N, C-alpha and C positions, 0 to 999 in steps of 0.2 A: 413773202406771203405765207400764211399758215396753210396747213394741209387742207382743212375744211373751211377756209375763209368764205364768208358769205358771198353769194353770187351778186348781190346788190352792189357790193363794193367793187367787184371786178368789172361789172357792167355786162356780164354775159349770163343768159338764163341758166338756172341750175341744171335743167334736164340736158342742155347742150354740153355743159361741162361733164356731167355724168356719162353721156354717150362717148365723148372724146376720151375721157379717162379710161373707159372700158376698152375702146379701140386701141389705146396705147398699151394697156395691160395685155391684150390679146397679141399685139405685135411683139411685145417683149417676150411673151411665152413662146411664140414660134421661133424667135431669134435664139432664145435660150436653148430650145430643143436642137436647133441646127448647130449651134456652137458645141453643145454636148456631144452630138454625133461626130463632129469634126475632131474633138478631143479624144474620143474613143476610136477614131478611124472606123466608124460603122460603115457597112456596105451601102451603096446607093440604093434607094427604094426601087423595087421592081426587079432587081438583079437576082440571080439564082442564090447567091450567098445571103442576101436579105431575106428571100423567101424561106430558106433553110432556117435562119434565125427566128423568123416569125412562127414557123410551124413548131419550133423547138421551145417556144416561150413558156409552156406549162411544165417543162421538165425541171429537175433540180438545177441543171446548168443554166437554163433560161431564167430561173428565179435569181441565181447568183448574178447573171448578167444585168438583170433589171435593178437589183440592189446596188450594184456598182454604178450603173447609169444614174440612179437617184443620188448617190453620194457625189459623183462628179458634177452633176447638175446643181446640187446644193452648194458645193464648194465654189463653182463658177459664179453662181448668183451672189454668194456672200462676198466674193472678191470684187464684184461689180457694184456692191452696195445695194443690191435688190433684197428686200425683206419680204418673206412670205407672211401672210396674215396668220396662219397657224402651221405648225410643223406637219400636220396631216395633209396639207394641200400641196406638198412638194411633188406629188404625182401629177396633178392637174391644178396648178395654182391660179388664184386670182392675185396678181402681184400688186404690191404697193410700191410705187416708184419712188423709192427713197434713195435715189442714186446720189452718191457723194460727188460733189463737184470738186474737181482737182483745181488747185490754184493756177490761174493763168499767169504766164510770164508777164511781167510788167513791161509795158511799152513806153518808150521815151515819148514825152509830149511832142506833138507835131507843131512845128513853127510854120504857120501859114504864110509868113512873109518870105520864107526861103524859096528860092527858085528850084524847080525840079530839073535834074540833069537828064533823066531818062524818061 
């Protein structure tokens, strides 16, 4: 199915697909943030270390930390096959889910006449 295939062909109203696509993009954005934090071993929200980083966000060190975070987030998204609509949206993106599907291992055909042992 093409990215913007007509809803008439799919059989689902266009507005429903748009809402669900936005919900998916929002979930991907949150998950990408969490995985970026995990990669950077960021402190848990609400802890004193987190609060110190938050209050330090406007300093040169804070700007460096944010730039590194954006780079790690972009690298992670790229490896997952997630494409940003524009490069400027890497801070708060609306994602296009262009996730590359990995080839599934081929399964041997099932012989329905064979008896199951287990």
